[in-house]
Each structure stands twice: as structure tokens, then as C-alpha cells.
C-alpha positions as CSV (number, residue, x, y, z in Angstrom):
1,X,0.0,0.0,0.0
2,X,2.9,2.3,0.8
3,X,4.5,1.5,-2.6
4,X,1.4,2.3,-4.6
5,X,1.1,5.8,-3.1
6,X,4.9,6.6,-3.3
7,X,5.4,5.9,-7.0
8,X,2.6,8.2,-8.3
9,X,3.8,11.0,-5.9
10,X,7.4,10.8,-7.3
11,X,6.1,10.8,-10.9
12,X,3.9,13.8,-10.2
13,X,6.9,15.6,-8.7
14,X,8.9,15.0,-11.9
15,X,6.3,16.3,-14.2
16,X,7.0,20.0,-13.6
17,X,10.7,19.4,-14.2
18,X,10.0,17.6,-17.4
19,X,7.7,20.4,-18.5
20,X,10.4,23.0,-17.6
21,X,12.9,20.9,-19.6
22,X,10.7,20.8,-22.6
23,X,10.2,24.6,-22.5
24,X,14.0,25.2,-22.3
25,X,14.8,23.0,-25.2
26,X,12.1,24.5,-27.4
27,X,13.0,28.1,-26.4
28,X,16.7,27.3,-27.2
29,X,15.6,26.0,-30.7
30,X,13.9,29.3,-31.2
31,X,17.3,31.0,-31.4
32,X,18.1,28.8,-34.4
33,X,14.8,29.4,-36.1
34,X,14.8,33.2,-35.6
35,X,18.4,33.3,-37.0
36,X,17.2,31.7,-40.2
37,X,13.9,33.5,-40.5
38,X,15.0,37.0,-39.5
39,X,16.5,37.8,-42.9
40,X,13.1,37.4,-44.5
41,X,10.6,38.6,-41.9
42,X,10.9,41.9,-40.0
43,X,10.6,41.9,-36.2
44,X,6.9,43.0,-36.0
45,X,5.6,40.7,-38.7
46,X,7.7,37.8,-37.4
47,X,6.1,38.3,-33.9
48,X,2.6,38.5,-35.4
49,X,3.1,35.4,-37.6
50,X,4.5,33.4,-34.8
51,X,1.7,34.4,-32.4
52,X,-1.1,33.9,-34.9
53,X,0.2,30.4,-35.6
54,X,0.4,29.7,-31.9
55,X,-3.1,31.0,-31.4
56,X,-4.5,28.8,-34.0
57,X,-2.8,25.7,-32.6
58,X,-3.9,26.5,-29.0
59,X,-7.5,27.3,-30.1
60,X,-7.7,24.0,-31.9
61,X,-6.9,22.3,-28.6
62,X,-9.2,24.6,-26.6
63,X,-12.1,23.7,-28.8
64,X,-11.8,20.0,-27.9
65,X,-13.7,20.6,-24.6
66,X,-15.6,23.5,-23.0
67,X,-13.4,25.9,-21.0
68,X,-14.2,28.5,-18.4
69,X,-13.1,31.9,-19.4
70,X,-11.8,33.9,-16.4
71,X,-13.3,37.3,-15.5
72,X,-12.3,40.3,-13.5
73,X,-8.8,40.5,-12.1
74,X,-7.6,37.0,-13.3
75,X,-8.6,37.9,-16.9
76,X,-6.9,41.3,-16.6
77,X,-3.7,39.6,-15.4
78,X,-3.8,37.1,-18.3
79,X,-4.3,39.9,-20.8
80,X,-1.6,42.0,-19.3
81,X,1.1,39.4,-19.4
82,X,-0.1,38.3,-22.8
83,X,0.4,41.8,-24.2
84,X,3.7,42.4,-22.4
85,X,5.4,38.9,-22.7
86,X,3.8,37.2,-25.7
87,X,3.4,40.4,-27.8
88,X,5.8,43.3,-27.1
89,X,8.6,41.0,-25.8
90,X,8.6,39.1,-29.1
91,X,8.9,42.3,-31.1
92,X,11.7,43.6,-29.0
93,X,13.7,40.4,-29.0
94,X,13.3,40.0,-32.8
95,X,14.5,43.6,-33.2
96,X,17.4,43.2,-30.8
97,X,18.8,40.3,-32.8
98,X,19.0,42.6,-35.8
99,X,21.5,44.7,-33.9
100,X,23.4,42.3,-31.6
101,X,25.0,38.9,-32.0
102,X,23.3,35.9,-30.4
103,X,25.7,35.7,-27.5
104,X,25.3,39.3,-26.4
105,X,21.5,39.1,-26.8
106,X,21.4,36.0,-24.6
107,X,23.5,37.7,-22.0
108,X,21.4,40.8,-21.8
109,X,18.0,39.0,-21.9
110,X,19.2,36.7,-19.1
111,X,19.1,39.6,-16.7
112,X,15.5,38.6,-16.6
113,X,15.8,35.7,-14.2
114,X,17.6,37.9,-11.7
115,X,14.9,40.5,-11.9
116,X,12.3,37.8,-11.5
117,X,14.0,36.4,-8.4
118,X,14.2,39.9,-6.8
119,X,10.7,40.9,-7.7
120,X,9.2,37.5,-6.7
121,X,11.1,37.6,-3.4
122,X,9.6,41.0,-2.6
123,X,6.1,41.0,-4.2
124,X,5.3,37.3,-4.2
125,X,6.9,36.7,-0.8
126,X,9.1,33.9,-2.1
127,X,12.1,35.1,-0.2
128,X,15.8,34.9,-1.2
129,X,17.0,31.3,-0.5
130,X,20.8,31.2,-0.5
131,X,20.8,28.3,-3.0
132,X,18.7,30.3,-5.5
133,X,20.9,33.4,-5.2
134,X,24.1,31.3,-5.5
135,X,22.8,29.3,-8.5
136,X,21.7,32.5,-10.3
137,X,25.2,34.0,-9.8
138,X,26.9,30.9,-11.2
139,X,24.5,30.5,-14.1
140,X,24.8,34.2,-15.0
141,X,28.6,33.8,-15.1
142,X,28.0,30.9,-17.5
143,X,25.9,33.1,-19.8
144,X,28.5,35.8,-19.7
145,X,31.2,33.3,-20.7
146,X,29.0,32.0,-23.6
147,X,28.5,35.6,-24.7
148,X,32.2,36.3,-24.8
149,X,32.9,33.0,-26.6
150,X,30.2,33.6,-29.3
151,X,30.4,37.4,-29.6
152,X,31.2,38.9,-33.0
153,X,32.3,42.1,-31.4
154,X,29.2,44.0,-32.4
155,X,27.9,46.3,-29.6
156,X,24.9,48.3,-30.7
157,X,23.4,50.6,-28.1
158,X,19.9,50.3,-29.6
159,X,20.2,46.5,-29.5
160,X,21.2,46.5,-25.9
161,X,18.3,48.7,-25.0
162,X,15.9,46.5,-26.9
163,X,17.2,43.4,-25.2
164,X,17.1,45.1,-21.7
165,X,13.5,46.0,-22.5
166,X,12.7,42.4,-23.4
167,X,14.3,41.2,-20.2
168,X,12.2,43.6,-18.1
169,X,9.0,42.5,-19.9
170,X,9.9,38.9,-19.3
171,X,10.3,39.5,-15.6
172,X,7.1,41.5,-15.2
173,X,5.2,39.0,-17.5
174,X,6.2,36.0,-15.3
175,X,5.1,37.7,-12.1
176,X,1.7,38.6,-13.6
177,X,1.4,35.1,-14.9
178,X,2.2,33.5,-11.6
179,X,-0.6,35.5,-10.0
180,X,-3.0,34.6,-12.7
181,X,-2.3,30.9,-12.3
182,X,-3.7,31.0,-8.8
183,X,-7.2,30.8,-10.3
184,X,-6.7,30.1,-14.1
185,X,-5.6,26.7,-15.4
186,X,-2.2,26.7,-17.2
187,X,-3.6,25.9,-20.7
188,X,-6.3,28.6,-20.6
189,X,-3.8,31.1,-19.3
190,X,-1.5,30.3,-22.2
191,X,-4.2,30.3,-24.8
192,X,-5.7,33.6,-23.8
193,X,-2.2,35.2,-23.3
194,X,-1.2,34.2,-26.8
195,X,-4.4,35.7,-28.3
196,X,-3.7,38.9,-26.4
197,X,-0.2,39.0,-27.7
198,X,-1.3,38.4,-31.3
199,X,-3.9,41.2,-30.9
200,X,-1.3,43.7,-29.9
201,X,0.8,42.8,-32.9
202,X,-2.0,43.3,-35.5
203,X,-0.6,46.6,-36.7
204,X,2.0,44.6,-38.5
205,X,-0.7,42.5,-40.4
206,X,-0.1,44.3,-43.7
207,X,3.7,43.8,-43.5
208,X,3.2,40.2,-42.7
209,X,1.0,39.6,-45.7
210,X,3.5,41.3,-47.9
211,X,6.5,39.3,-46.5
212,X,4.7,36.0,-46.7
213,X,4.3,36.6,-50.4
214,X,8.0,37.3,-50.9
215,X,9.7,35.0,-48.3
216,X,11.0,31.6,-49.4
217,X,9.1,28.6,-48.2
218,X,11.8,27.6,-45.8
219,X,11.5,30.9,-43.9
220,X,7.7,30.5,-43.7
221,X,8.1,27.0,-42.4
222,X,10.5,28.4,-39.8
223,X,7.9,30.9,-38.8
224,X,5.3,28.2,-38.4
225,X,7.7,26.1,-36.3
226,X,8.2,29.1,-34.0
227,X,4.4,29.4,-33.6
228,X,3.7,25.8,-32.8
229,X,6.6,24.6,-30.8
230,X,8.6,27.5,-29.0
231,X,5.3,29.4,-28.6
232,X,2.2,27.1,-28.2
233,X,3.9,24.0,-26.7
234,X,6.7,25.7,-24.8
235,X,4.6,28.4,-23.1
236,X,1.9,25.8,-22.2
237,X,4.6,23.5,-20.5
238,X,6.1,26.6,-18.9
239,X,2.7,27.6,-17.4
240,X,2.2,24.1,-16.1
241,X,5.6,24.1,-14.4
242,X,5.1,27.7,-13.0
243,X,1.8,26.8,-11.3
244,X,3.7,24.1,-9.4
245,X,7.0,25.9,-8.7
246,X,8.1,29.3,-7.4
247,X,8.7,32.0,-10.1
248,X,12.3,32.5,-9.0
249,X,13.2,28.8,-9.0
250,X,11.6,28.1,-12.4
251,X,13.0,31.2,-14.1
252,X,16.5,30.1,-13.1
253,X,16.0,27.2,-15.5
254,X,16.1,29.6,-18.4
255,X,19.8,29.8,-17.9
256,X,19.8,26.5,-19.7
257,X,18.7,28.1,-22.9
258,X,22.0,29.7,-24.0
259,X,23.8,26.4,-23.3
260,X,21.3,24.4,-25.2
261,X,21.3,26.9,-28.0
262,X,25.1,26.4,-28.4
263,X,24.6,22.7,-28.6
264,X,21.8,23.0,-31.1
265,X,23.8,25.3,-33.3
266,X,26.5,22.6,-33.2
267,X,24.1,19.8,-34.1
268,X,21.8,21.7,-36.6
269,X,24.0,24.4,-38.2
270,X,27.3,22.7,-37.8
271,X,28.7,25.6,-35.8
272,X,31.3,24.0,-33.6
273,X,31.4,25.6,-30.2
274,X,34.7,26.8,-28.7
275,X,36.1,25.4,-25.5
276,X,35.1,28.7,-23.8
277,X,31.5,28.3,-24.9
278,X,31.4,24.7,-23.6
279,X,32.8,25.9,-20.3
280,X,30.1,28.6,-20.1
281,X,27.5,25.9,-20.8
282,X,28.9,23.8,-18.0
283,X,28.6,26.8,-15.6
284,X,25.0,27.3,-16.7
285,X,24.2,23.7,-15.9
286,X,26.0,23.9,-12.6
287,X,24.1,27.0,-11.6
288,X,20.7,25.5,-12.3
289,X,21.8,22.4,-10.4
290,X,22.6,24.5,-7.4
291,X,19.2,26.1,-7.4
292,X,17.6,22.6,-7.4
293,X,19.9,20.8,-5.0
294,X,20.4,23.4,-2.2
295,X,16.8,23.5,-0.9
296,X,16.6,19.7,-1.0
297,X,19.8,19.4,1.1
298,X,18.5,22.0,3.6
299,X,15.2,20.2,3.9
300,X,17.0,16.9,4.6
301,X,19.1,18.5,7.3
302,X,16.0,19.9,9.0
303,X,14.3,16.5,9.0
304,X,17.4,14.9,10.8
């Protein structure tokens, strides 16, 4: 009887980690797709096309069974983070990558998890566990190392400001989403958030129509991939994990994205990483491991 209750509990505990891992892999793959699509689609139209594709995919799933649409404050929170994180963030990050190399962009955007940890500690009362702070510091050093290893030397002020803006929207979006998930189920929150993001990007509809007509099929396929996988699937698995984990702890997992992006570039594009980039990836993994292991060790000590 003890065995039958323990196994499902362990499986349930692993599900948020598997969901977070899925998100990180798909978000890392987005760097590869954006790199190949960005030459044919401008930042606004790319964001709109990606979000429209994601909205169609999520709506198709939503129609499979009746869903309760939130009202009042929960709905306002979902719309707010959808506009900020799904919509404006996507435009800013696409624009930033027109000015900065991928390594520098990853470094600047990954200020976001630090902002999330600070804001969540203050406003969501998650506190500042030593393991989380130490892990964030180690992982940030890893991202900085990858940025140095992959940088082309390009330093554009506009690009840095765009990436910083994206990092701030990422942080605020996660905090708003975390509060919305108290009463809204993860899928519905993702679905409505994506619709809100697509709506705010509609001013680029004319540009998108024009670029779809001129872009090669491979670029359009890349856009569709971004909408279905790094958007619809990855944000849904992120929301599932966020509902079951603290915002600070889950956001620390995003430090895996630059490390995974380096490996995916190696596998997909044949871009062989330098030893320094691999060392940075190892630091990212170590930092995320610290954020996971430290609380568990402390809990075990308290039980002894």
C-alpha cells in the first residue's frame, strides 16, 4: 500500500521538471529558427506570424472541450502578461537580434531571471534562498562566458536597450502570470495570453501579408515552427511548471537556454562551439543544479 502511493507521488513531482525541460529545449531552438527566419521577416511581422500560428494551434486544442473563461482581475492579469510577454517582448527580442549577436543578446536577456528572483522575493513573498541566489550567480557567469565566446564584437546601443526592455517585460510577465495561475488553469492562461499577444501585434498585419508573399518557403516553415513549438507548446509547458514551482526557481531554468542553443547550433547548423562556450554551458548547468539541490539538502538536514 505504501509503494502504490509513493510511485505516483514521485512521478507527479517529476512532471514540472519535465515540463520545464521541454520549455527550455524549445526556447533554445527558437534562437536557431529566428536566426534563419529573421532575414526574410521583419521583427513585427515575425512576432505576429508566430503568435497567430500559436493562437491557431492553441485554439484547436481549446475547442476539444468546454473551457471556463476567467473574469475580472484574473482575466486582466492574463491579458496584461499576454500583451507584455507574448506580444511586445517578441517584437523587442526580434528587433534586438537585428543589432546584436546571439551571445550578447542572450547575456542581456538573461538579466530577466535575476529581476524575477528579486521581484518575486519582494512582491510574491518567495524570499531569497541562498541556493537560489548562488545558483543564479553561477549561471549568469556561464551566460557571460558564452556571450564572450560567441560574440562577433558587435555592440549596438539600440540593440542592448531593446534586449534590456525584453528582459524587463519577461520579468514582469512571469510575475503577472504567476498571480493569474492562482485561479486560471495553465492551458487557458497560455491560450488567452497568446491571443492577447497576437492582438497587440495586429498593426503589422499588412507587413506580414507582404512578407509571406516574398519570403522563401523555408522561412515561412520556420515561422510556423516558431508558432507551434517554441510558442504554443513551450509556453503551455512553462505555465504548467510555473503553477507548481516558485517563479524564482523556475526562471533560473532559463539559464539552460543559451547552453542548449550552443549545442543545437552545433548539431543543426554545424557551428562547432569553442572550448570557452562549452565551459560557459557547463557553468549554466552547474548554476541551475545548485538552485535545485540546495533547498533539498537543507530540507533533509531539517528533518534529521
